[in-house]
DOTOR-762244 format. One record per residue (C-alpha): residue in one letter; x, y, z. Coordinates in steps of 0.1 Angstrom, whole numbers, plus 5000, padded with zeros to 4 digits. Each point is the difference from the previous one (the first is absolute). Layout:
# residues N
AXYZ/...
***
This chain:
# residues 1045
X897518572691/X501949884971/X502650195007/X503649955026/X503549995002/X502349784975/X503049885019/X502950204986/X504149945004/X502350235020/X503549975004/X502950275016/X500350184965/X496750044983/X496149995013/X497349904986/X496450095005/X496649924986/X498150324995/X496949814982/X499649655017/X498049734990/X498549765023/X500449674998/X497349755008/X500549865036/X499649674988/X499649844967/X496849805010/X498650325017/X500350214963/X498749714978/X496949945019/X499650404999/X499750004965/X499049664993/X502749894987/X500849624989/X503449835015/X502750024983/X499450364989/X502350335007/X499050285013/X501050384988/X499150304996/X498550244969/X501750335005/X498250314990/X502150315000/X498650355009/X496949905011/X498149915034/X496849885012/X497050235003/X499750115041/X496049914996/X501349614993/X502749975026/X497850085027/X497349764985/X502949754997/X500750055038/X496849855007/X500249674977/X501949775013/X500349724970/X500050234972/X500949984965/X502650274983/X498749954965/X496750125011/X501550295013/X502450044967/X498450254982/X500050255029/X503050174999/X500650394994/X503150134984/X502650095028/X504150054993/X500549955037/X498649685001/X500949644986/X496949754999/X501349615002/X496949754997/X501049635011/X499149744974/X501249614998/X501049864967/X500749654994/X503449825003/X501849854972/X502549745003/X503050145014/X502649744986/X499750144962/X502750194992/X499350394990/X501150004961/X498850354983/X501749874972/X497649724989/X496550014984/X499449625009/X496749975021/X502049655018/X503150225011/X499150345006/X499250055036/X498150275016/X502350365011/X498449965030/X501849715016/X502950165016/X498050355002/X501150215034/X498450294997/X497650115021/X496850054975/X500049784970/X498150294982/X499850404992/X496550104994/X499450304980/X496350114996/X497750124968/X503749914980/X500949754969/X502849854979/X498250044965/X500949774972/X502849775015/X497749715015/X501549654997/X496949785014/X495850145003/X498649855025/X495950035003/X497849975025/X501950065029/X498150105031/X502650205019/X503050155001/X501449725022/X499549754973/X501850194978/X503150075018/X499749615010/X500049914958/X503450235000/X501149835031/X499849644983/X501050104960/X502649774991/X500250054965/X501850375002/X500550245028/X497650205007/X501050365009/X496450175003/X496649945001/X497050204990/X496349965013/X496750114990/X498050025025/X496950024978/X500449774975/X502349745023/X502549954974/X503449945013/X503250134974/X503749865013/X502750134982/X503749955001/X500550374997/X499450225030/X500150424996/X504150025003/X500349784971/X497650154981/X498950375010/X498750084970/X497049715005/X499050155035/X496950255000/X498150155025/X496349944994/X498950345008/X496650014987/X498749615016/X498549935030/X502450065029/X500249615007/X499349824966/X503849924993/X502849925020/X503849934992/X501749785023/X503849964998/X501849675011/X503150125022/X501749635005/X501250024964/X504250035003/X501450234979/X503550004985/X502550075028/X502250314983/X497650325004/X500950384993/X498450245020/X499650374994/X500250315022/X496950255004/X501650305017/X498050145025/X496749805001/X498649805026/X497849715010/X497350035028/X500349795032/X497449754988/X501849924972/X502949925020/X500549645009/X503849945014/X502150275023/X503749935000/X502850185017/X503750014996/X500149914965/X501850204967/X498350044971/X501549704984/X498849775029/X496850135000/X499449914961/X501149655012/X497550025025/X497550044974/X500849754977/X501049765026/X496450045017/X497749725007/X496450095013/X499350234973/X501350114965/X502150315007/X499650234974/X501250335010/X502050115035/X500950325016/X503550065013/X501450285025/X503250034998/X500550255026/X497549845029/X501849715010/X499549804969/X496249995000/X498849784973/X496249984991/X498849714981/X496450014979/X497949804976/X499450284983/X501450194970/X498950274975/X497549744980/X498149845028/X499650355018/X499550254964/X499650375010/X498649935036/X502549865022/X503650154991/X499850355010/X502750264990/X501550165033/X503750055014/X499749825032/X497949685009/X498850015042/X498749685010/X498250045031/X499849605012/X501949935031/X502049744985/X501550214976/X502050285013/X499350364988/X501150124966/X499350365003/X502650194978/X501949774988/X500449924958/X498949674986/X500049824972/X497449734987/X501549744976/X497649804975/X500549654986/X500450064965/X500649664980/X501049655012/X501949784974/X502449705001/X503049954977/X501549704988/X503250044976/X501049684980/X503950084986/X500149834971/X503449934973/X497750244976/X497650175017/X498350155032/X496749865011/X497850265023/X497449825016/X497650235019/X497449915023/X497350255005/X497750065030/X496649924978/X499649884961/X502250224981/X498750194972/X502750224991/X503450054982/X503349875010/X502850164982/X503550144998/X500750355011/X501750114967/X498049774973/X496350015012/X499549924964/X502149684991/X500449865031/X496649955020/X497449775010/X496050015003/X498349865034/X497349794989/X498249965032/X501449635008/X498849865036/X503450005014/X501050334993/X503050024988/X501850144969/X503449924985/X502450174976/X502749864980/X503050254997/X502749894979/X503550105011/X501250084963/X499050244975/X497950295004/X496149915000/X499850035041/X503150265007/X501749755025/X503550135009/X503049775003/X502550175024/X502649784984/X501049845030/X497549734999/X496850235014/X497350064979/X497150275010/X496950114992/X497150225015/X496349854994/X496750225007/X496949755012/X497150274995/X496949865008/X497650184981/X499749874963/X500750334983/X501350265025/X502950025025/X499150155034/X502050065031/X499049715016/X501949804976/X503249805005/X504050074988/X501749685001/X503949974994/X500949664996/X503549874998/X501649674988/X503449945010/X502449754982/X502850085024/X499049685023/X499649774975/X501849685011/X502449744981/X496949744995/X497350274986/X496649935006/X496950174992/X496250105019/X501550185035/X497350275005/X500950325023/X497650265006/X500250354995/X500850265029/X499050335001/X496950174978/X501950284987/X503549995012/X502649694989/X500649845035/X500749624994/X502049894972/X498049714983/X502549705000/X499349744971/X501549644990/X499149984961/X500849704980/X502549974972/X498350094967/X499349734969/X503549944984/X500549774971/X503249924982/X499549894959/X501849954970/X498350204970/X500950104967/X499950334982/X495849985000/X499749945034/X499049654999/X501549725021/X502149784984/X499949645001/X502049874967/X502350224982/X503249994976/X504050025016/X500250384997/X496650134998/X499850355021/X498449955032/X499450175028/X500049955041/X497550175018/X499250045034/X496850195010/X497950185027/X496049954989/X499550255023/X501750335003/X500650005040/X502250165026/X502949764992/X502849984974/X501549684987/X503149914987/X501449634990/X503349825009/X501449645004/X498349904964/X501349664987/X499049844968/X499249635002/X499549704980/X496949865000/X501449665020/X501950245024/X503349804990/X501750374986/X499650345011/X501950324996/X499750315019/X499250304981/X499250335028/X502449945035/X498550105033/X501150324998/X498150074969/X502249994975/X500349794969/X502949755000/X500149964962/X498150334981/X500949884966/X497949675006/X497450205023/X499750395012/X499250145028/X496250075009/X498850354992/X496750185009/X497449964971/X499450334998/X500750335020/X496649985019/X499949635007/X500949815024/X500249674977/X503749894991/X500949844968/X503449864984/X500149934959/X502249694995/X500349744971/X498549655001/X503149735013/X499349685012/X502549775012/X501449704981/X498549675015/X496350145007/X497850264980/X498050105031/X501050335017/X498450175032/X500750275019/X500650015036/X500550405016/X499750135038/X497450294995/X500750255033/X497350295010/X501650315014/X498250325013/X498950194976/X502650024971/X503149794994/X502950184994/X502549874971/X503149875007/X503150024988/X501949694987/X503250204993/X502949914976/X499849834968/X496749855008/X498550355003/X500950124962/X499549674984/X496149985014/X499450394992/X501949944963/X497449704994/X497050095019/X499950404985/X501450115034/X497149905020/X500150015040/X500749675016/X497249965028/X502049785027/X501149935034/X502450265011/X502949885025/X503250044986/X503150255009/X499250184966/X496250065000/X498650344985/X497950065035/X501650015028/X500449715027/X498349704993/X496050045003/X499049785030/X497949715002/X497249995030/X501549685011/X502850235010/X497950145027/X499549825032/X496549895010/X500250245035/X501050284975/X497249964975/X497549935025/X500350215029/X502650284988/X503450135010/X500150245035/X502850164981/X499050274975/X502449944973/X500149655001/X496550014990/X500150214972/X502649794984/X498149725005/X496450094985/X499449924962/X500750174971/X499550014965/X501849724986/X500349755030/X499249644996/X497749875014/X499349604985/X501049764975/X498349774978/X501149754976/X498249974967/X500449774969/X498850014969/X498449704980/X502049774977/X500650124960/X501749824974/X502550124981/X500549804964/X503549894992/X502050194972/X498549934965/X501750094967/X497150214979/X496949935018/X500150325023/X498950184966/X496249995008/X500650095031/X502250294989/X497250104978/X497750035028/X502250185018/X500150264970/X496350024996/X499750125039/X502750234994/X497950184976/X496949965019/X501450195027/X501850284975/X496650084989/X498550135031/X501150365009/X503150065016/X498450125032/X497349715009/X500749655005/X497749754983/X498949615013/X501649854969/X497349685012/X497050194989/X501450104971/X500749654989/X496249925008/X497649914981/X497050235001/X497749725013/X502049925026/X500550325016/X497850055029/X500150205034/X500949925036/X498350255024/X501250145031/X497350165023/X500650295019/X503250094980/X501650244978/X503549984978/X501950295009/X500750084959/X499650314978/X497049924979/X500250104962/X496149984999/X497050105021/X496549964994/X497150105024/X496649865004/X500349664984/X498849645017/X503449815011/X499249694973/X499850294970/X503450135015/X501549634998/X498749944967/X501850314987/X503049915016/X499749674983/X500350174968/X502950215005/X503349824998/X501450295025/X497849925028/X501749755024/X497950125027/X496950225015/X499650205030/X495750085008/X499550225023/X496349985015/X499650305017/X501150174968/X498449864970/X503249974983/X502249704985/X503750054997/X502049824971/X503749895008/X502549924982/X501549835032/X499049705014/X501849825034/X502449834982/X501350324981/X499850205031/X501549775027/X498549735019/X497150165016/X501750285013/X498350274982/X496849845009/X498150225026/X496749925025/X496950244991/X496549855010/X498550224969/X502449824972/X500149684980/X503149904983/X500049774972/X503049834985/X500349864961/X501149605006/X500749774975/X498349705004/X500949724974/X497849704995/X502449734989/X500549655004/X503850084991/X500350215031/X502749955023/X497349945031/X498349694995/X496650134991/X498549694990/X498450094966/X498850334987/X496649834993/X497050155023/X498349745019/X497250065022/X502250135027/X502550234981/X498750314993/X499950254975/X501050365005/X499350164963/X497350245014/X501550085036/X501050355006/X502649835022/X501149665003/X501750015038/X499850245029/X503250005020/X500250065032/X504050035017/X501249815026/X496749845014/X499149604996/X496649835003/X499549855034/X497249755018/X499649804972/X498549685001/X501549864971/X503949954996/X501350254970/X501749834973/X503750094994/X500949984959/X503550124985/X500150404986/X503050215001/X498150344994/X496850155015/X498550004964/X500449594996/X498349975033/X496950194986/X500149764970/X500049695022/X496850125018/X498550064969/X500549694984/X500449795029/X496649704994/X499749845034/X497950245012/X499450404992/X503050195015/X498250335014/X503750135018/X503849874996/X502850125021/X503850074987/X502849965024/X503250214983/X502249845017/X499249624995/X498850064966/X496749805013/X496450054989/X497249925024/X496649934983/X496549995017/X496449964993/X499250315026/X500950365004/X499750295023/X495950014993/X499749595005/X498650075038/X497350215018/X501849935035/X503450134987/X501149645009/X501650004967/X502550384997/X502850154992/X502850065023/X503350124998/X502549764986/X503249885020/X501649924964/X500550224968/X496649904988/X497250194975/X496349905000/X498649984968/X496050014995/X498649834971/X497350264986/X499249784966/X498549705024/X496450135001/X498449845026/X495949925011/X497950274991/X496849864999/X498050015036/X501950295018/X499650125038/X500850365005/X500850245028/X500150375000/X501750305019/X498050364997/X502050324997/X503249844986/X501449994967/X502849814983/X502050244979/X502449764986/X497649874975/X500049854971/X497650064976/X497250315005/X496950024979/X496650185009/X496949795009/X496250045009/X500249765033/X502349825023/X498549714985/X501050064962/X503750085020/X500249655015/X499349844968/X502450184980/X502749875029/X498449644995/X500850034965/X503450155000/X502249854973/X502950215002/X501149935036/X498349875032/X497550195013/X499949945036/X498050365010/X498250254989/X499650405015/X496850154988/X499550375005/X496050065004/X500650404990/X502750004967/X498549624996/X503649874989/X500949655004/X503349925009/X501049604995/X503649895021/X502149685000/X500250125036/X498049985032/X500350235032/X502349735015/X502249984970/X500150354993/X503050245015/X498350165026/X500050344991/X498649874968/X496849965017/X498350355002/X496750195021/X497350134975/X496550055012/X498349884971/X502049674989/X499449645011/X502949754996/X498449634991/X502349725006/X499549634985/X500349825034/X499749614976/X498849894968/X498849644990/X500049814970/X497849724997/X499649744972/X498549655000/X500749714987/X496749774986/X500949625009/X497549704993/X498749975035/X501550335017/X500750404994/X503650095014/X500350365012/X503550164995/X500450325021/X503150214993/X500650335029/X501950284994/X501449945039/X500949725018/X496249915012/X499249835034/X496349885006/X497649754980/X498849934970/X496349824999/X496649944986/X497750245016/X497149735007/X502649775014/X502850185019/X500849715021/X500349684978/X501050204964/X503150265011/X503650025001/X502350195025/X502550254985/X502850115018/X502850234983/X499349894966/X499250204968/X498849704981/X497049765013/X498149764986/X496349875008/X498549684988/X495950015001/X498149694990/X497450054976/X497949735012/X499349885042/X499050235030/X503750095009/X500250334978/X496450084996/X500350024964/X497150114980/X499049854965/X498750344981/X498849834971/X500949644982/X503850035001/X500750335017/X500849995035/X500750305024/X501550075031/X500850315023/X503550005013/X501050255032/X503650135003/X500150085036/X503150175012/X498849955040/X499749705015/X497150015022/X498150284979/X499050174968/X501350324993/X498950294973/X503449924983/X498849654996/X499049854964/X497549834989/X500249864967/X497649814979/X501449704979/X498149794970/X501549724981/X497949924969/X500149644980/X498549904970/X498049695005/X501849684993/X503550204996/X502750135028/X500750324984/X499250235027/X499250414999/X500750225030/X498550315010/X500850225028/X497750255022/X500850215026/X497450065027/
***
């Protein structure tokens, strides 16, 4: 028979016995010969739990020397005291290819069987199936062994289960199984007993962190126990179950009072149903391999769920990355804010879901323990709608006490216990972006001022973070560096308060620092710049007491603001000197101290200095003393002050927008964001375009929040400039934030924007809903073309430079706040299908700006679709009869660049969006059974120049193209190879055989072009385009006609 003992392990404290051993073949060659397997195949078993061969069949098998197990595979009867194992052979795969369940590429994904150690590869459940979650259907499959081989060889996804229809010879492969999609697993009650069978892959590795639930006073039968261990505690028994290599252990029984007996089983309540688990008060095993358990209480523990958790601790957020056992289609959310802070699984092949959790603000409920430690609780809900007992609660912690002097980002640490917080997450976070500027009363950075003008030195963190800042060692320098004066000393106190006061907080809730002063200059040099040391400390930086007359002078001249600086003087107001991290020895910092008191004294506390950086402002010119010429400037200042007094005293208004001509006011978009402000007006059920037009017509409106989930449009009298530098901006996947910006196209602008004439590469934004989409802290990488650097002192000037750039059409720009540098590019984040060109976090203080005014090719487009999905961030919604009409609306959209649309077959709604599934925030892609998302893959614009002896086909692609352009009848003699280009040309001879151009009639020449994206084969996404040049006889003038085939 096929049953034999598998070798076990034993030691002095633990004894292992196999209760249901499988017999391995005596030799590999004998096994292959017996099953007629080709060489290189792997022999394994298919296990059918609770079945045995009919006794009469067993008698017949004893008389057959070379029988086929498949021949008698259906001659089984149910018996829960038996398990049936059938030997099969499966073809081998190249074990040198590493396993990666995170990749969907067929070239990189290896079979999960490569290193499989279990004794049976598949578990069979007769007369059952997984309904509606098939990844691949194979027809004309002759046997269940062929179906299992297809699963074994599948490289495009992890094949977790198989459904084989014996009658119709259909094999269905799925990346789900009955545990990852319980609601889809069904018994076929009314069908033929053996018409459909379900097979489950036993070789897929589960995530390492699993929990068990206790089922009191339940038992497993002897046939369902595979391994008997003795001498183990409950914890050791659980670890043995998780580490078992010969089968997937899904439950165990532990007897505390009986020599630590531990029984491991591959079964659980799902696989056993109502027939396996029995409700009794004790378990009696009659096997001679296990001791008697009569009268002893027992506890059955069943594996509930398995996940893996990684936490990234960043400067202003913690990012939880959850990996589950199987595709995740549920929800990940914070315990206290399930409706505001969550993400929805999209069943991606990598089985992971992530959630960004802000450290500050009330959106996600993160708690600040005030010692550098931030905590939150997550719920991993496997079902999209309901919470069940097997779902997980994860307590996550980011501890910033361990930040070293040289801060760096990205250390990943793992979550501990699922319920109790047993492991502290230690994060090494990067210093947040900071900029140092000299601005005027309107908030604009200055370049040319008059002596005595009121100015402000501002140091700002562009993102809220766990750090506070203060300034010291402020020095004003002349342009040539020959003269300098110290304004703030190394303790943070002003040296000459009458010339330059101390730094104060911009307001009570902000961490930004500001110092008002009057413009001054050096006698021999009009150029001035500031250099200052900016220090970061944990949480907040306490104010410094500068003592004596300096404090009185400063407060009298600065409206009694608190000076924020470095403590350390004998008369400081907050006790002993705050400690630098450099005061701690490396040994104490890394390993701690054995003395508890000493260790406590050296833990990081709020206010501890962590690191310093030295920053400089840009040069600005201070004009010398003049007799009366300052009158005009004074008049301007009075006008600005009058504008400021016209506004509500309880709100701040953007003077730049108020002074901007209405034709020069545009919108800047931040997707997945909202401004935390009190709206003065809210409307419902308006298209975003209508909402933005209403804001343009209202001078009180400075920005708009659009809630796509509730269908509301909120008009704000504030924007980021008036409410603080990005600190009131909140991430929310169901919102878009639009802010008014002033883009003045003028040759007199301070930035060299060439001229104001709209050239072929200049772009008009007059009819667009927004001009640029801004993505904070990101830059474009992977470009085949260097970015062009131009000078710009503001983000708006950088956007204008992009609109007016003439050598090429600028599709995106990047503005570096620290260097006042603007970089222009003919590409954007949608310019590559294979993510070669993509957005990545910037190491500098950079924002990515995407041009919405430059319409790309829209003529010949390829589309791809995603069923049962809906993009909630839609820019326009209409009612259409079908998806074709919706597609035409997208291609002809004038107010924004439409890249996708969602068509709902029930409501007949057509929702257009500039986003794709790749660009939209993760939670903004919703599961909707009646909806399909259609995305533009690539579009081509084709034009023909008709010359005297040839026609030139000029093709512009919306994405970087790699392939061929050729005449259909002459692919080897009339072609051009394209590698990573968006513009390419093919000259086509009118005469001769090189291009096989045909003269349709006198003076009319025709040909057919093929745009082929694959070097070897033509696919359905390729284009065949008919071209024609018509000439008047005796003239050179031609007429161009394009037709698509």
